[in-house]
C-alpha positions in Angstrom: -5.8 1.0 1.7 -2.4 -2.7 0.7 -2.0 -2.9 1.3 0.2 0.1 0.4 -2.6 2.4 2.1 -2.4 1.1 5.6 -1.4 -1.7 7.9 -3.0 -5.0 6.8 -5.3 -6.7 9.2 -3.7 -9.8 10.8 -4.9 -13.2 9.5 -7.8 -14.5 11.5 -5.9 -17.7 12.2 -3.6 -15.7 14.4 -6.3 -14.0 16.4 -9.5 -16.0 16.3 -10.5 -19.0 18.2 -10.6 -22.4 16.6 -14.4 -22.7 16.8 -15.7 -23.3 13.4 -18.9 -21.3 14.0 -17.2 -18.3 15.7 -18.0 -15.8 13.0 -18.9 -13.2 15.6 -15.4 -13.6 17.2 -13.7 -13.2 13.9 -15.8 -10.0 13.3 -15.2 -8.7 16.8 -11.4 -9.1 16.6 -11.3 -7.7 13.1 -13.4 -4.6 14.1 -11.2 -4.0 17.2 -8.0 -4.3 15.1 -9.3 -1.8 12.7 -10.4 0.5 15.5 -7.1 0.3 17.3 -5.1 0.8 14.2 -7.4 3.4 12.7 -5.1 6.3 13.3 -2.1 4.5 11.9 -4.1 3.5 8.9 -5.3 7.1 8.4 -1.7 8.4 8.8 -0.5 5.9 6.2 -3.3 7.0 3.9 -2.3 10.6 4.3 1.3 9.8 3.5 0.2 7.7 0.5 -2.0 10.5 -0.8 0.7 13.1 -0.4 3.1 10.9 -2.3 0.5 10.3 -5.0 -0.1 14.1 -5.3 3.6 14.7 -5.6 3.8 11.9 -8.3 1.0 13.5 -10.2 2.9 16.9 -10.2 6.1 15.1 -11.3 4.4 13.2 -14.1 2.5 16.2 -15.2 5.7 18.2 -15.5 7.2 15.2 -17.4 4.3 15.1 -19.8 4.8 18.8 -20.5 8.5 18.3 -21.0 7.8 15.4 -23.3 5.4 17.4 -25.3 7.9 20.2 -25.7 10.6 17.7 -26.6 8.2 16.1 -29.1 7.5 19.4 -30.7 11.2 20.2 -31.0 11.9 16.7 -32.4 9.1 17.0 -35.0 10.5 20.4 -36.1 14.0 18.8 -36.4 12.5 15.9 -38.3 10.8 18.2 -40.8 14.1 20.0 -41.4 15.9 16.7 -41.6 13.5 15.3 -44.2 14.0 18.4 -46.4 17.8 18.4 -46.0 17.9 14.6 -46.8 15.7 15.1 -49.8 17.8 17.9 -51.2 21.1 16.0 -50.5 19.7 12.9 -52.2 18.7 15.0 -55.3 22.1 16.7 -55.4 23.8 13.4 -55.1 21.7 12.0 -58.0 22.5 15.1 -60.1 26.2 14.7 -59.4 26.1 11.1 -60.5 24.2 12.1 -63.6 26.8 14.9 -64.3 29.6 12.3 -63.9 28.0 10.0 -66.4 27.8 13.0 -68.9 31.4 13.9 -68.2 32.6 10.4 -68.9 30.5 10.4 -72.1 32.2 13.6 -73.2 35.6 12.2 -72.4 34.9 9.1 -74.5 33.7 11.4 -77.4 36.8 13.6 -77.1 39.0 10.6 -77.3 37.4 9.5 -80.6 37.7 12.9 -82.3 39.7 12.9 -85.6 42.1 14.6 -85.6 42.7 13.9 -81.9 42.5 17.1 -79.8 44.7 16.9 -76.7 43.1 20.1 -75.4 39.6 18.6 -75.7 40.7 15.3 -74.0 42.4 17.2 -71.2 39.4 19.4 -70.7 37.1 16.3 -70.7 39.4 14.5 -68.3 39.4 17.4 -65.9 35.7 17.5 -66.1 35.5 13.8 -65.2 37.8 14.3 -62.3 35.8 17.3 -61.0 32.5 15.4 -61.4 33.9 12.4 -59.6 35.0 14.7 -56.7 31.6 16.2 -56.7 29.9 12.8 -56.5 32.1 11.9 -53.6 31.3 15.1 -51.8 27.6 14.8 -52.5 27.6 11.2 -51.3 29.2 12.1 -48.0 26.7 15.0 -47.6 23.8 12.7 -48.4 25.0 10.1 -45.9 25.3 12.7 -43.2 21.8 14.0 -43.9 20.4 10.5 -44.0 22.0 9.7 -40.6 20.5 13.0 -39.3 17.1 12.0 -40.6 17.4 8.5 -38.9 18.3 10.2 -35.6 15.5 12.7 -35.9 13.0 10.0 -36.5 14.3 8.1 -33.4 14.0 11.3 -31.3 10.4 11.8 -32.4 9.7 8.2 -31.5 11.5 8.5 -28.1 9.6 11.8 -27.3 6.3 10.1 -28.3 7.0 7.1 -26.0 8.0 9.5 -23.2 4.8 11.4 -23.6 2.7 8.2 -23.7 4.4 6.9 -20.5 4.0 10.2 -18.7 0.3 10.6 -19.7 -0.5 7.0 -18.6 1.3 7.7 -15.3 -0.7 10.9 -14.7 -3.9 9.0 -15.4 -3.0 6.0 -13.2 -1.7 8.1 -10.3 -4.7 10.4 -10.5 -7.1 7.5 -10.3 -5.1 6.0 -7.4 -5.1 9.3 -5.5 -8.9 9.5 -6.0 -9.2 6.0 -4.6 -7.0 6.8 -1.6 -9.0 9.9 -0.9 -12.3 8.1 -1.1 -11.1 5.4 1.2 -9.8 8.0 3.6 -13.1 9.9 3.6 -15.0 6.6 4.1 -12.7 5.4 6.9 -14.9 4.8 10.0 -14.1 6.5 13.2 -12.3 4.3 15.8 -15.1 4.7 18.3 -17.7 3.6 15.7 -15.7 0.5 15.0 -15.4 -0.3 18.7 -19.1 0.3 19.2 -19.9 -2.0 16.3 -17.7 -4.7 17.9 -19.5 -4.1 21.2 -22.8 -5.0 19.6 -21.3 -8.5 18.8 -19.9 -9.2 22.2 -22.8 -11.4 23.5 -22.8 -13.3 20.2 -19.0 -13.8 20.6 -19.6 -15.4 24.0 -22.5 -17.6 22.7 -20.5 -18.9 19.8 -17.2 -19.4 21.6 -18.4 -21.2 24.8 -19.8 -24.5 23.3 -16.5 -25.5 21.6 -13.9 -23.6 23.6 -10.6 -25.3 24.0 -8.0 -23.6 26.3 -5.1 -25.3 24.6 -5.9 -23.8 21.2 -8.1 -20.8 21.9 -6.0 -18.9 24.5 -2.7 -17.1 24.4 -0.6 -15.2 26.9 -0.3 -11.4 26.9 2.4 -10.3 29.3 1.7 -13.4 31.5 -2.0 -12.9 31.4 -3.9 -15.8 29.7 -6.7 -14.5 27.5 -8.8 -15.7 24.6 -7.0 -15.2 21.2 -10.1 -13.1 20.1 -9.2 -10.3 22.6 -5.4 -10.8 22.7 -4.6 -7.9 20.3 -7.0 -5.5 22.0 -5.9 -6.4 25.5 -2.2 -6.0 24.6 -2.8 -2.6 23.2 -4.8 -1.6 26.3 -1.9 -2.7 28.5 0.7 -0.9 26.3 -1.3 2.3 26.1 -2.0 2.4 29.8 1.7 1.9 30.4 2.4 4.8 28.0 0.1 6.9 30.2 2.0 5.9 33.3 -0.5 3.3 34.5 0.6 -0.3 35.0 -2.1 -3.0 34.6 -2.0 -6.7 34.6 -4.4 -9.3 36.1 -5.9 -12.8 35.9 -7.7 -13.8 32.8 -8.5 -17.4 31.8 -9.3 -19.8 34.6 -10.5 -23.5 34.4 -14.0 -24.6 35.4 -12.3 -26.5 38.3 -10.8 -23.2 39.5 -14.2 -21.6 39.2 -15.7 -24.3 41.4 -12.9 -23.7 44.0 -13.6 -20.0 44.0 -17.3 -20.5 44.5 -16.4 -22.5 47.6 -13.8 -20.1 48.9 -16.1 -17.1 48.4 -18.9 -18.8 50.4 -21.5 -19.3 47.7 -24.5 -21.1 49.3 -24.5 -23.6 46.5 -21.7 -24.1 44.0 -24.0 -24.9 41.1 -27.2 -23.0 41.7 -26.7 -20.0 44.0 -26.6 -16.6 42.1 -23.3 -14.8 42.0 -24.6 -12.0 44.2 -25.2 -14.5 47.1 -21.5 -15.1 47.4 -19.3 -13.0 49.8 -17.4 -12.0 46.7 -19.6 -12.1 43.6 -18.6 -15.3 41.7 -20.3 -16.7 38.6 -21.8 -20.2 38.5 -19.3 -22.6 36.9 -19.9 -22.8 33.2 -21.1 -19.2 33.1 -18.0 -17.2 33.9 -16.3 -15.3 31.1 -13.0 -16.2 32.7 -13.6 -19.8 31.7 -13.4 -18.8 28.0 -10.7 -16.2 28.5 -13.0 -13.2 27.7 -12.7 -11.5 31.1 -9.7 -10.2 33.1 -9.6 -9.3 36.8 -7.4 -6.3 36.6 -4.5 -5.7 39.1 -2.0 -2.9 39.2 1.3 -2.9 40.9 0.5 -6.4 42.1 -2.8 -5.5 43.8 -6.4 -5.9 42.7 -7.7 -2.5 41.7 -10.6 -0.7 43.4 -12.7 2.2 42.2 -10.3 4.6 43.8 -7.1 3.5 42.1 -5.5 5.3 39.1 -5.8 2.1 37.0 -9.6 2.0 37.5 -9.9 5.7 36.6 -7.8 5.1 33.5 -9.9 2.1 32.5 -13.2 3.9 33.1 -12.1 6.5 30.5 -10.3 4.3 28.0 -11.3 0.6 28.3 -14.2 0.8 25.9 -11.7 1.8 23.2 -10.3 -1.7 23.5 -13.7 -3.5 23.8 -13.6 -4.0 27.6 -16.5 -3.1 29.9 -16.6 -3.1 33.7 -18.9 -5.1 35.9 -20.3 -2.4 38.2 -20.3 -4.6 41.2 -16.6 -5.4 40.8 -14.2 -2.6 40.0 -11.5 -5.2 39.0 -13.6 -7.2 36.6 -13.5 -6.2 32.9 -14.9 -8.2 30.0 -16.2 -7.8 26.5 -19.8 -7.8 27.7 -19.5 -6.2 31.1 -20.9 -9.4 32.6 
């Protein structure tokens, strides 16, 4: 999974040769990368899934809390509506009573003969009515403000619930996707085996347009084809972690291959089979060393033999990194075994 679900594969430009047609090489390096990072990818998926499950629980609890808050807010709103309505009606009644009191005062002032008692009584009634209006107005304002707040709380609770519900849905879908990807994750061995089926195509596609300057790189001083660089480095690192030191000779030029054919006593540099040499040596133009896809393994500065710890380690583990031994040469490991 980006991803946030695992380590992303490296860009092919960093690992694949420059040959335009080398689709097999691109596939091989991609498969080996996935194989060698499979456990890390699976661990990342497990971590992601656990986090998603925790998030689902958190958002589910939040949705429940938001629902409860919404219910409480709605109840408060209902009470606030009633209280505001009553306060508004009381305020309106108080204003109406004040108007009546003022009318009575005006009437009392016009009575003939003038009645001081009636005027005083009417004046006191206006004062009381005015006070009541002021009180009712303040009450109405308080209840109106409470109603506004209650409406805001209902809206906030609704938005909170919407957010939590959406988060539960989104995270649940993401967790399902993570689980499906985890279940579908191929085994490392299966990926390595799939890469192995492409190895001869890799050779066939790389050889015609191979350029040492652009298609090789160094891994701990060993020059190899960029296609196998990641896998070879992991093999060296993992062997070291197991207490086995490996190095060796990888890429060599065609000129060097010619020299080795002469040194190793091949009857004819260009035509004699490799098996006719004192030390089996491929015909120039046919060696995987010439395209950086083979390594003659050494350990502790010496070429390995079938009795060395390095050979025994490679016999068990090399296939995990896409390397196969040439049975006639304990030290010779390549992606085809040739």
